[in-house]
C-alpha positions as CSV (number, residue, x, y, z in Angstrom):
1,M,-23.7,0.5,-8.6
2,A,-22.6,-3.1,-9.3
3,G,-18.8,-3.2,-9.0
4,G,-18.9,-0.1,-6.8
5,M,-16.8,0.1,-3.7
6,N,-17.7,0.4,-0.1
7,I,-15.5,1.2,3.0
8,L,-14.7,-2.5,3.4
9,D,-13.4,-2.7,-0.1
10,Y,-11.2,0.4,0.4
11,L,-9.7,-1.0,3.6
12,E,-9.1,-4.4,2.1
13,A,-7.4,-2.8,-0.9
14,G,-5.2,-0.8,1.5
15,I,-4.2,-4.0,3.3
16,R,-3.3,-5.6,0.0
17,A,-1.3,-2.6,-1.1
18,E,0.7,-2.5,2.1
19,G,1.5,-6.2,1.6
20,V,2.8,-5.4,-1.9
21,R,4.8,-2.4,-0.5
22,Q,6.3,-4.7,2.2
23,Q,7.5,-7.2,-0.4
24,T,8.8,-4.3,-2.5
25,I,10.8,-2.9,0.4
26,A,12.2,-6.4,1.2
27,N,13.2,-6.8,-2.5
28,N,15.0,-3.4,-2.4
29,V,16.9,-4.4,0.8
30,A,17.8,-7.8,-0.6
31,N,19.3,-6.1,-3.7
32,M,21.1,-3.4,-1.8
33,G,24.5,-4.6,-3.1
34,T,23.5,-5.6,-6.6
35,P,25.2,-3.5,-9.2
36,D,22.9,-1.3,-11.3
37,F,19.8,-2.3,-9.3
38,R,17.3,0.5,-9.0
39,R,14.9,0.6,-6.1
40,S,11.2,0.1,-6.6
41,D,8.3,1.9,-4.9
42,V,4.5,1.4,-4.7
43,R,1.8,3.8,-6.0
44,F,-1.4,3.4,-4.1
45,E,-2.4,6.5,-2.0
46,D,-3.2,8.6,-5.1
47,L,-5.2,5.8,-6.6
48,L,-7.1,5.5,-3.3
49,A,-7.8,9.2,-3.2
50,K,-9.1,9.1,-6.8
51,A,-11.3,6.1,-6.0
52,M,-12.8,7.7,-2.9
53,K,-13.4,11.0,-4.8
54,A,-15.2,9.0,-7.6
55,G,-17.4,7.4,-5.0
56,G,-19.2,4.3,-6.3
57,D,-18.2,4.9,-9.9
58,I,-14.9,2.9,-9.7
59,D,-14.4,-0.9,-10.1
60,K,-12.5,-2.8,-7.5
61,S,-9.9,-3.9,-10.0
62,E,-8.9,-0.3,-10.6
63,L,-7.7,0.0,-7.0
64,E,-4.6,-2.2,-7.1
65,A,-1.2,-1.1,-6.0
66,E,1.3,-0.4,-8.8
67,V,5.0,-1.1,-8.4
68,F,7.2,1.3,-10.2
69,Q,10.8,2.6,-10.3
70,P,10.9,6.3,-9.2
71,K,14.6,6.8,-10.4
72,N,14.8,10.0,-8.3
73,T,17.2,8.8,-5.7
74,P,21.0,9.3,-5.7
75,V,22.9,6.5,-7.5
76,K,26.1,5.1,-5.9
77,A,29.2,4.3,-7.9
78,N,27.9,0.7,-8.6
79,G,24.7,2.1,-10.2
80,N,22.6,1.1,-7.2
81,D,20.3,3.6,-5.5
82,V,19.1,1.6,-2.5
83,S,19.6,3.3,0.9
84,M,19.1,1.2,4.0
85,D,18.0,4.3,6.0
86,M,15.4,5.2,3.4
87,E,14.1,1.6,3.2
88,V,13.8,1.3,7.0
89,G,11.9,4.6,7.1
90,E,9.6,3.3,4.4
91,M,9.1,0.0,6.3
92,V,8.1,1.9,9.5
93,K,5.6,4.0,7.6
94,N,4.3,0.9,5.8
95,S,3.8,-0.9,9.1
96,L,1.9,2.0,10.6
97,K,-0.4,2.2,7.5
98,H,-1.0,-1.5,7.6
99,K,-1.9,-1.4,11.3
100,T,-4.2,1.5,10.7
101,F,-6.0,-0.3,7.9
102,T,-6.4,-3.5,9.9
103,L,-7.6,-1.6,13.0
104,L,-10.2,0.3,10.9
105,L,-11.3,-3.0,9.3
106,K,-11.6,-4.6,12.7
107,K,-13.7,-1.7,14.0
108,K,-16.0,-1.9,11.0
109,Y,-16.6,-5.6,11.4
110,R,-17.2,-5.0,15.1
111,Q,-19.8,-2.3,14.3
112,M,-21.5,-4.7,11.9
113,S,-21.5,-7.5,14.5
114,D,-23.0,-5.1,17.1
115,A,-25.7,-4.0,14.8
116,M,-26.7,-7.6,14.0
117,S,-26.9,-8.5,17.7
118,V,-29.1,-5.6,18.8
119,R,-32.5,-6.9,20.0
């Protein structure tokens, strides 16, 4: 099981993925007026589900967020497909996911601390 993942690895990977997603959203917003710019998104949840289903048979390096261009959003006259409403919605969802991952990680560390201090 060397290289296998435990709950801490999953939570830390989630926190890293939400960081990548936040940067991606910021890049989309920054390029909202750039002609022919196509928005990017991050693929992570399906990778996380696959890793959790595989159990300990997955290497940590396989659970990294992937940035991609979905190219399934309406394109404006200038060739740009960034929508401020959509990006703000994605940012809110991302913030909630990030907060959830960090709260779960905090709880796990607290459990470990409590277990070590039992006498």
